[in-house]
C-alpha positions in Angstrom: -26.1 4.7 -30.9 -23.5 5.7 -28.3 -21.3 8.6 -29.4 -17.7 7.9 -28.4 -14.7 10.2 -28.0 -11.2 8.8 -27.6 -8.6 11.0 -25.9 -5.2 9.5 -26.6 -6.3 7.7 -29.8 -2.8 7.2 -31.1 -1.6 5.2 -28.0 -2.1 1.5 -27.4 -5.3 2.0 -25.4 -6.7 4.3 -28.0 -6.0 1.9 -30.8 -7.6 -0.9 -28.9 -10.6 1.2 -28.3 -10.9 2.0 -32.0 -10.8 -1.7 -32.7 -13.6 -2.5 -30.3 -15.8 0.4 -31.5 -15.2 -0.6 -35.2 -16.5 -4.1 -34.4 -19.9 -2.7 -33.4 -21.0 -0.1 -35.9 -24.6 -0.8 -34.9 -23.9 0.2 -31.4 -21.2 2.9 -31.3 -20.5 6.0 -33.4 -17.0 7.5 -33.3 -17.5 11.2 -32.8 -14.0 12.5 -31.9 -10.4 11.4 -31.6 -7.6 13.4 -30.0 -3.9 13.2 -29.2 -1.0 15.3 -28.1 1.3 15.4 -31.1 1.4 12.2 -33.1 0.6 13.7 -36.6 1.1 10.7 -38.8 -0.9 8.2 -36.8 -3.8 10.6 -36.2 -3.9 11.4 -40.0 -4.2 7.7 -40.7 -7.0 7.3 -38.1 -8.9 10.3 -39.6 -8.7 8.7 -43.0 -9.8 5.2 -41.8 -12.4 6.0 -39.2 -13.8 9.4 -40.4 -14.6 11.0 -37.0 -16.6 14.2 -36.9 -13.8 15.9 -34.9 -10.1 15.4 -34.4 -7.8 17.3 -32.0 -4.1 17.8 -31.4 -3.0 19.6 -28.2 0.3 20.7 -29.8 -0.5 23.6 -32.2 2.6 23.1 -34.2 1.7 19.4 -34.8 -1.8 20.5 -35.6 -0.5 22.7 -38.4 1.5 19.8 -39.8 -1.6 17.6 -39.6 -3.6 20.1 -41.7 -0.8 20.2 -44.3 -0.6 16.5 -44.4 -4.3 16.0 -44.8 -4.4 18.7 -47.5 -1.8 16.9 -49.5 -3.4 13.5 -49.1 -6.7 14.8 -50.4 -5.3 16.6 -53.5 -5.4 20.0 -51.8 -9.0 19.8 -50.6 -10.0 20.2 -47.0 -10.9 17.0 -45.1 -14.7 17.1 -45.6 -15.8 14.7 -42.9 -13.6 15.9 -40.0 -13.3 19.2 -38.2 -9.8 19.8 -36.9 -9.2 21.4 -33.5 -5.9 22.5 -32.1 -4.4 23.9 -28.9 -4.4 23.2 -25.2 -8.2 23.4 -24.9 -8.9 21.2 -27.9 -9.0 17.9 -26.0 -11.2 19.5 -23.3 -13.6 20.7 -26.0 -14.1 17.3 -27.6 -14.5 15.7 -24.1 -17.6 17.8 -23.5 -19.2 17.7 -26.9 -23.0 17.3 -26.7 -23.0 14.4 -29.2 -20.5 12.4 -27.1 -21.9 10.0 -24.6 -18.7 8.0 -23.6 -15.2 9.4 -23.3 -12.1 7.2 -23.3 -9.5 9.1 -21.2 -6.3 7.5 -22.3 -3.8 10.4 -22.5 -0.7 9.4 -20.5 0.5 11.5 -17.6 -0.6 14.8 -16.3 -1.4 16.0 -19.8 -4.7 14.2 -19.6 -5.9 15.8 -16.4 -7.9 18.7 -17.7 -9.8 16.8 -20.4 -10.6 14.0 -18.0 -12.1 16.5 -15.5 -14.0 18.1 -18.4 -15.6 14.8 -19.3 -16.6 14.2 -15.7 -18.1 17.7 -15.3 -20.1 17.2 -18.5 -21.7 14.0 -17.1 -20.2 11.6 -19.6 -19.6 7.9 -19.2 -15.9 8.3 -18.3 -13.8 5.3 -19.3 -10.7 6.1 -17.2 -7.4 4.8 -18.5 -5.5 7.9 -17.4 -4.4 6.8 -13.9 -2.6 10.1 -13.3 -5.9 11.9 -13.1 -6.8 10.0 -10.0 -3.3 10.0 -8.6 -2.8 13.7 -9.0 -6.2 15.0 -8.3 -8.3 12.1 -7.0 -10.6 14.1 -4.7 -11.2 16.7 -7.4 -12.1 14.1 -10.0 -14.4 12.2 -7.7 -16.1 15.5 -6.8 -16.5 16.3 -10.5 -18.0 12.8 -11.2 -20.6 13.3 -8.5 -21.4 16.9 -9.4 -21.7 16.2 -13.1 -23.6 13.0 -12.7 -20.9 11.1 -14.7 -20.5 7.3 -14.7 -16.9 6.4 -13.9 -15.7 3.0 -15.2 -12.1 2.0 -14.7 -10.1 0.7 -17.7 -6.9 -0.4 -16.1 -7.1 -4.2 -16.3 -6.7 -4.5 -12.5 -9.3 -1.9 -11.5 -11.7 -3.2 -14.2 -11.3 -6.7 -12.7 -12.0 -5.4 -9.2 -15.0 -3.5 -10.5 -16.3 -6.8 -12.0 -15.8 -8.6 -8.8 -17.5 -6.1 -6.5 -21.2 -6.3 -5.5 -23.4 -5.3 -8.4 -24.8 -2.3 -6.4 -21.4 -0.8 -5.7 -20.9 2.9 -6.0 -17.5 4.1 -7.2 -15.7 5.9 -4.4 -17.6 4.2 -1.7 -16.6 1.1 0.3 -18.8 -1.9 -0.4 -20.0 -3.8 2.7 -18.4 -7.2 3.2 -15.2 -6.5 1.4 -12.1 -7.4 3.5 -9.4 -6.4 1.0 -8.4 -6.0 -2.7 -5.6 -8.0 -4.3 -3.9 -6.1 -7.2 -1.9 -8.5 -9.4 1.3 -7.4 -11.0 3.2 -9.2 -13.8 6.5 -8.2 -12.2 7.6 -6.7 -15.5 10.7 -7.7 -17.5 13.0 -7.6 -14.4 11.0 -9.7 -12.0 13.7 -12.5 -12.1 16.7 -10.3 -12.4 19.2 -9.7 -9.5 19.4 -6.2 -8.1 23.0 -6.0 -9.6 21.7 -6.9 -13.0 18.9 -4.3 -12.8 21.4 -1.6 -12.1 22.7 -1.9 -15.7 19.2 -2.2 -17.3 18.7 -0.2 -20.5 15.6 1.5 -21.8 15.2 -1.2 -24.5 15.2 -3.9 -21.8 12.8 -2.0 -19.6 10.2 -1.5 -22.3 10.2 -5.1 -23.4 7.3 -6.2 -21.3 6.8 -10.0 -21.3 3.0 -9.9 -21.4 1.5 -6.6 -22.5 2.0 -4.3 -25.4 2.2 -0.8 -23.9 3.7 2.7 -24.4 7.3 3.4 -23.3 6.5 5.4 -20.2 4.0 2.9 -18.8 6.3 0.0 -19.7 9.1 1.5 -17.5 6.5 2.1 -14.7 5.7 -1.6 -15.0 9.4 -2.5 -14.8 9.9 -0.4 -11.6 6.5 -1.5 -10.2 5.6 2.2 -9.9 2.7 1.3 -12.2 1.4 -0.9 -9.4 2.0 1.7 -6.8 -0.1 4.3 -8.8 -2.8 1.6 -9.2 -2.8 1.1 -5.5 -3.5 4.9 -5.0 -6.2 4.6 -7.6 -7.8 1.6 -6.0 -8.1 3.4 -2.7 -10.1 6.2 -4.3 -12.2 4.1 -6.7 -13.3 1.6 -4.1 -13.3 3.6 -0.9 -10.5 1.6 0.8 -7.6 2.6 3.0 -4.1 1.6 1.7 -3.8 -1.3 4.2 -6.7 -3.0 2.5 -5.1 -3.0 -0.9 -2.3 -5.6 -1.4 0.0 -6.3 -4.3 0.9 -9.8 -5.5 3.2 -10.7 -8.4 1.5 -13.0 -10.8 3.8 -13.6 -13.8 1.1 -15.1 -16.2 -1.1 -12.0 -16.1 -4.2 -14.2 -16.3 -5.8 -13.3 -12.9 -6.2 -9.5 -13.4 -7.1 -8.8 -9.7 -9.3 -10.2 -7.0 -11.6 -9.1 -4.1 -11.6 -10.9 -0.8 -14.8 -10.9 1.3 -15.3 -11.2 5.0 -16.9 -14.7 4.6 -13.6 -16.0 3.1 -14.7 -15.9 -0.5 -12.2 -14.6 -3.1 -13.7 -13.5 -6.4 -11.2 -13.0 -9.2 -11.5 -11.9 -12.8 -9.5 -14.0 -15.3 -8.8 -13.4 -19.0 -6.2 -13.2 -21.7 -3.8 -10.3 -21.3 -5.5 -8.0 -23.9 -6.8 -4.5 -23.0 -9.8 -4.9 -25.4 -11.5 -7.0 -22.7 -11.8 -4.1 -20.1 -12.4 -1.6 -22.9 -15.4 -3.7 -24.3 -16.7 -4.2 -20.7 -16.7 -0.5 -20.0 -18.1 0.6 -23.4 -21.1 -1.8 -23.2 -21.6 -1.9 -19.4 -23.8 -3.4 -18.0 -24.1 -5.5 -21.2 -21.4 -7.7 -22.6 -20.2 -7.6 -26.2 -17.5 -9.3 -28.3 -14.1 -7.7 -27.9 -12.0 -9.6 -30.4 -9.7 -11.1 -27.8 -8.5 -14.7 -27.8 -10.6 -16.7 -25.3 -8.8 -18.1 -22.2 -7.9 -21.8 -22.3 -7.2 -22.8 -18.7 -6.0 -26.2 -19.7 -3.4 -24.7 -22.0 -2.5 -22.1 -19.3 -1.8 -25.1 -17.0 -0.6 -23.1 -13.9 -1.0 -19.8 -12.1 1.9 -18.6 -9.9 1.8 -15.9 -7.2 4.5 -14.4 -5.0 5.1 -11.2 -3.0 7.0 -8.3 -4.6 10.6 -7.8 -3.7 10.9 -4.4 -1.9 14.7 -4.2 -2.2 14.6 -4.5 -6.0 11.4 -2.4 -6.5 11.5 0.6 -4.2 9.0 2.6 -6.2 6.2 0.4 -4.9 7.0 1.3 -1.3 7.3 5.0 -2.2 3.8 4.9 -3.7 2.4 3.0 -0.7 3.7 5.7 1.5 2.3 8.4 -0.7 -1.1 6.7 -0.5 -1.0 6.8 3.3 0.1 10.5 3.3 -2.7 11.5 0.8 -3.2 15.1 -0.1 -0.8 16.5 -2.6 1.9 13.8 -2.0 0.6 11.4 -4.7 0.8 14.4 -7.2 4.4 15.0 -6.1 5.2 11.3 -6.5 3.7 11.2 -10.0 5.5 14.3 -11.2 8.9 13.2 -10.0 8.3 9.8 -11.5 7.4 11.2 -15.0 10.6 13.3 -15.0 12.8 10.4 -13.8 11.4 7.9 -16.2 11.9 10.3 -19.1 15.5 10.8 -18.0 16.0 7.1 -17.9 14.6 6.7 -21.4 16.9 9.5 -22.5 19.8 7.6 -21.0 20.5 10.3 -18.4 19.6 8.2 -15.3 20.3 4.7 -14.0 17.3 2.5 -13.7 17.6 2.1 -9.9 18.0 5.9 -9.5 14.5 6.5 -10.7 13.4 5.6 -7.2 16.2 7.7 -5.6 15.0 10.8 -7.5 11.4 10.2 -6.5 12.3 9.7 -2.9 14.3 12.9 -2.8 11.6 15.0 -4.3 8.8 13.6 -2.1 11.0 14.2 1.0 11.4 17.9 0.1 7.8 18.5 -0.7 5.5 20.2 1.8 2.5 18.0 1.3 -0.8 19.7 1.9 -4.3 19.1 0.9 -5.9 19.2 -2.6 -7.9 22.4 -2.5 -8.1 23.1 -6.2 -6.8 22.2 -9.6 -4.3 25.1 -9.2 -2.9 23.5 -6.1 -2.4 20.3 -8.0 -0.8 21.9 -11.0 1.5 24.1 -8.8 2.7 21.0 -6.8 3.2 19.2 -10.1 5.3 22.0 -11.6 7.4 22.4 -8.5 8.1 18.7 -8.2 9.1 18.4 -11.9 11.6 21.3 -11.4 13.0 19.6 -8.3 13.3 16.3 -10.1 15.1 18.0 -13.0 17.5 19.7 -10.6 18.2 16.4 -8.9 18.9 14.6 -12.2 20.7 17.2 -14.3 22.6 18.9 -11.6 24.8 15.8 -11.4 27.0 14.0 -13.9 24.9 12.4 -16.7 24.7 8.6 -16.4 26.2 6.5 -19.1 25.8 2.7 -19.4 28.9 0.7 -18.6 30.6 -0.9 -21.6 29.4 -4.4 -22.3 26.3 -4.1 -20.1 24.5 -7.4 -20.4 21.4 -7.6 -22.6 19.7 -10.1 -20.3 21.2 -11.1 -17.0 19.1 -13.7 -15.0 19.6 -15.1 -11.5 
């Protein structure tokens, strides 16, 4: 039995992981689940899946959870689950001795410490928290090597690349014979919009992804193509490649999840339905294959696969991420922090969609760069960049949507 801990169990990746684990009770045992502050959903998961541990990083939310569970069990304590609370709670469950595999799916910089803890503890680390690599890639890769952990990427693109690499590949090391990696991008909900139409885009439109069901923040990242930029930075670290050997191509159908081009002219691609349970099942069972519950791909019904280059004028965030990948050091952490603040401001209707890139560019330009010497260096750069982004956004007049902004404006 493989003991599993899911960090970020209340998000879309976490819920998909729970679904795959529940399909194989003879193979996996759910040891622990954790989240930041989603009380209601975590309470439902505790009741349904009965893990040995449950954690909430937000202590106020944890108090609400205890009260909710107490009421739901007629005043009795939850007998089958130990509740943990506070900033170190997620780190604690990531390193539990009875845990073999850790799904790191907490969005943003909040998932960094627990991801590092799982790596240092030598776990099978299923990495869905891309910010851990973007912010502190060298530190995470060092922790994986020092702890003897097995790092398996969960992002559909990186998991696809992993599947297309030689079977003896080592994460973090370039594989012989690989010419380049092709990261596919759906293009998001605005791929066919004009730049003028995108300028009036609302949060509701940005999170309405045409192919994937994801959280609000990552959906906006997909709409700006920052998600693909962060994935490019990840790919360089995971597969030991310089940025010039990682290309992005827009593929609206989201059927080809990514591809690897070899020196002999071969291109190996991984195809499948756009369902995150496929890479989750692959990583949980690797090197075996298990049923994931996804709909099988029908190529005849799919009929066609389209590809095109991304438009740099409409999606400036991609170019900013590419530049950060070339700069290395702390620059990706600065980029990520500024992006998180800018995306939240957009979701709060305090920033125009196109100005997400403007804020990021301003903050990165003002940063001093530098190398990643320690976790403290990363966290300091993160905090400083967030403050600069807030000053850039909230020091000016709040943005408001123009009256009658179109709900869907196409070319």
